[in-house]
N, C-alpha and C positions, 0 to 999 in steps of 0.2 A: 490507542486511547484507553483501552481496557487495562493494560499493564500500568500506564501512567496514573490513571485514577486509583488503581489498587495500591500502588507504591506511595502516592501522596497520602492516602488514607492511613497506611501503616506508620507514616511519619507524624501522625497526630492531627491532620487536617480533616475537617468534616467535608466529605465529598458526596455530592448528589449527582448521579449520572442520569441525565434526561435523554431518552432515546425515542425515536419515532415508532419503533416496534417494541415488542416485549422480548424477554430473555430466550424465547424458543428459537429465535433466529441467530443467536450469538455464535460467533466463530471463535471467540476467545473468552477465557474464564475471567470473571470479575470477583475481587475479594468480597467476602461477606460483610466487611466493614463499610463498603460503598453502598449507599442507599439508592435504589433504582426508582425512577419515575418514568414508566412507559407511557407515551402519549397515545399510542395505537392509532396513528394517523396515516399509516401506509396503506394505500389502496390505489388500484388502477383507475385512470381517468378515461372517460368515454366522451371525447369531443372537447371543444374549447371551453364551453360553459362549465362542464363538469371539472375540467382542469382548474379553472379559476375558483370554483367552489372548494375544491380540495386544498388549493393554496391558501384560501381564506381560513379554512378549518385548521390547517397546520399552523398558520401564523397566530391564530387566536389561542390554540393550545399551548404554543411556546410562550406567548406573553403571559398567559394565566399561570403556567408553571413557574416562570421566573418571578412573577409578582407574589406568588404564594411562598416560594422558598426564601426570598429576600437575600440572595447571595452577595458576598463581598465583591465577587468578580465572576464573570462567565467566560469559559473557554470553549470555543466552538471549533469543530474540525470539518474540513472539506468545503469546496467552493460553493455549491448550491446551499448547503446547510448554513454556511457562514452568512450568506445573503438572507436566508430565512430568519436567522437570529437577529441580524442587524435591522432588518425591516420590521420585525415583530416588536422590537424594543424602542422604536422611535418615541421620544418623549419620556422614556424612563431614564433614571439617573445611574443605573448599574453600569459599570465599565465592561466592555466586551473586548476580549482578545480572540482574534481569529487565526487559525492555523491552516495554511494552504498545504495540501498533501499531494498536489500534482504540479505540473509545469504549465502555468497559464499562457505561456508563449505558444504552447502546442495544443493544449486542451481548451478549445474555445467553447463558450457557453451559448453561443447564438447572440444575435444583435441586441435583443432586449436585455438579456441577463448580463452581457458584457457591459452595457451602459449602466445597469444597476450596480455592477461591481465597481465601476469607476466612481459612481456617486456615493455608494454606501461605505466603501472601505475608508473613506476620509473620517467616518464616525468611529472607527475602531480605535480603542486605546492603544493596541499594538497589533501588528500583522506579523505572524511567524512564517518564515520561509525555510525550506529544507536545505537549500544550497545558496551560495553566493550569486550564481547566475539567475536563479529564481528571484532572489532579493532585488536584483537590478531591474527585473521586469516589473516587480510590484512597487518599487520605490515611487514612481510618479503617482500611484493611486493613494498612497498614504505617506507623504513626505516626512522624514525623520522619525517614523514610527515602525519601520520594518526591522526585524531582528532575525538572525539566522540561528536555528536550533535543528541540527540534523537528527534524523531518526537514529535509533539505537537498537542494540540487540542484547537480549538476555543470554547469559552464558548457558548453552545447552549441554546435553550429554554428547560427547564427541564420538564419531565413528571410530571404532578401533581397528577394523579390518575391512578389506574388500569382500563384499558378499559374493556368493557364487552367482546369484541372479544378476542379470545385466539390465538395469532399469534406467532409462532416460526420463528425467522428471521435469515437469513444468508446473508452476503454481501461479494462479491468478484468476481474476474474473474472465469469463469467456466473452470478451468484448473486443471489437476491432483493434483498439490501440495496444492490446496485449500481444498481438501477433501470433497467436497459436495456429492460425492458418499457415503461417510461414514455417512454423516448427513441424507441422504435419507434412507439408510439402518437402521440406529438407529431409525429414526422416524417410519419406517414401523414395527419394532419389538414391539413398544409400542402403535401404533395408535389405536388399539381396546380398550386400557385402558384409553385413553384420547380422546373420540369421539368429544369433542367440539373444539379441537385444529386443526389448519391448519399450513402448512409449506410454508414459502415465501422465495425465494432466489433471491436476486437482483444482476445482473451482466450479462455479456456476455462472450462468449468464445467458444472454439472448442468442449467442452464437452456437449453443450446444448442438442444435439440429444441423446447422450448416457444417460444423466441424465433423460431425459424425458422417454426414453425407460425403464430405471431402475424403475422409479416410476410406469409406466404402468404395468410392470411385478409383482411389489410388491402390486399392487391393491390400491395405494394411489394417483393416478394421479388427482382425483377429489379434493383432499385436498392439492395439491401442486400448487403454483403459481410461475412462473418465468417470470416476466414482463420486464426483461432486466435492463438497468441502468435507474434510475429515477432521475430527477433533479427538485427541490431540494430534497435531500435525508432525511433531518432532520425530516419531517413529518412521514417518515416510521419508524424511531426509536421511535418517540413519540407514535405511534399507536401500536407498537409491545408489546408483553408481556414478551418475553424472547429472548435473543440473543445468538447465538451459533457460535463459531469460530472452525470449524473442521479441520483446516489446518494441513498438514503433516509437514510443516515447514514454518517459516515466518521470515521476517526481523524485522519489528516493526509494527504490524498490526494497521493501522489507523482506520479501521472499528471498531475494538474492543475499541479503545480509544473513538471514537465518540459515540458508544453505551453506554459506561460507563458514559461518561460526561452527557449524556441525563438522566441518572438515570435508565437505563434499566439493570435489572439483567442479568449477563453474565456467560456463560459456555465456557471454552476454553480447547482445547487439549494442553497438555504440550509440549512446544517447548523450545529448549535450549536457543534460543534468541527470544525475542518477548513476548509471553503470560506470561512466567514465570517472566519476568521483570516488568510486568504491574499488574498482578493479584496475590494477596495474598490469597491462597486457603481458602475458607470458611470465609474470612474476607470481601473482596470487590468483590468477585466473586467465581467461582468454577473452579478448574483445575482438569482434568481427565486424567487418563493414556491412553496410545496410543492403544485403542481398541474400537470397535464399541459397545461392550457390556457395557463397562464403560460409554460411552457417552450416550447410551440409558437409563441407570440407573440414571444418573445425570439429564437428561431431565425429566424423570418420577418423580423423587423426587421433583424437583422445580415446575413442572406442578401441582402437588397435594398439594403444600404448599405455599399458597398466602402470609402468614406472612413472610416466609423466602425470598420470592421474593422481598417483600417490604424492608426488612432489607438490603439485598445485593444491591438493587438498590440505596438506600440512601447512603450506604458506597461507592459505585462505583464512585460517583461524585467527590471524592477527587482527581481523576486524573487531574481535571482542575487545581489544585494547583501544583501537582507534575510535570505535563507536560504542563506548561504554554506557550501559543503561543508566547507572547511577549518576553519571555526569549529565545525561539528558534530563533526568528528574531534577537534579540540582538547578539546571538552567531554567526549567519551567517554574520551579518553586520560587526562585529569585524574581523571575519576571512577574508572576502572579502576585507575589507579596508587594512588589514595587508598585504595580498598577493599583492594587487595593489600597495601599497607604496614600497614594496620590489622590484617590477619589474621595477620601474622607475629609 
């Protein structure tokens, strides 16, 4: 979202980025030409009544911001935020484009919000899906309005050599669906066989304490680093030796794209949408079946085979051409212009 907003701004569009929090929590840089409107409505809820009051405050703030800015079109990202925007703008004439960033067939919102998604997405001017399979899931919610625009990757600085350090890298929110518990378990199974290797997980989330405890109990805590989110993240890919995506499900994993574009050899668990649409098994990466044992075996194989890591890393960089950033920006620019013109 940050990169898209920045690029559209440099193309001459007036972009206003409305966020629930302020810039202090940003993980990605936003161009100075993008005007920020922080709503500052992120706060923990204490009980059902407080949750409803927070929801009301959030919707009121969204509606006020949109009414004040008078945009030609609104582009919203992520399932719950999409619903917040659609519900906040009932009765307003501004067209709303929502972009799903996960796989709704896997990531359920709960009975109430799933029902709201079925009702609300019919109001969206367009619904953007990351893959064809996700588009098929979303099609009944917004007939004839679903379009596919995959994520993209900015050309990074590529890794030139294998570093002497041996770092197994994972990147993502510390949440159950990201599967870092499986990565820690897999690493612990083979840790004695690859004593020079360490595990580094970048991200934050509710599972931090549980993951640290798991590592302690497995006896690998001294070989695990969890520094949180680091910015910029590019140097982390450049210094790593092997990237692993252990997710239980994904929409379209940006971290995997970024790692591959850097020339980092990658292992990914098979997902119906996401990794299987990016990685060709044993051609530009390794896909493994949905088991910790299979993941451990794949890590061990590549950890012990430097020439194979080099081969896969070189092949991985083709994602830069397949998922070209400018092509993604072009697609969003055409879509938003089309929706804006149709609304006038």
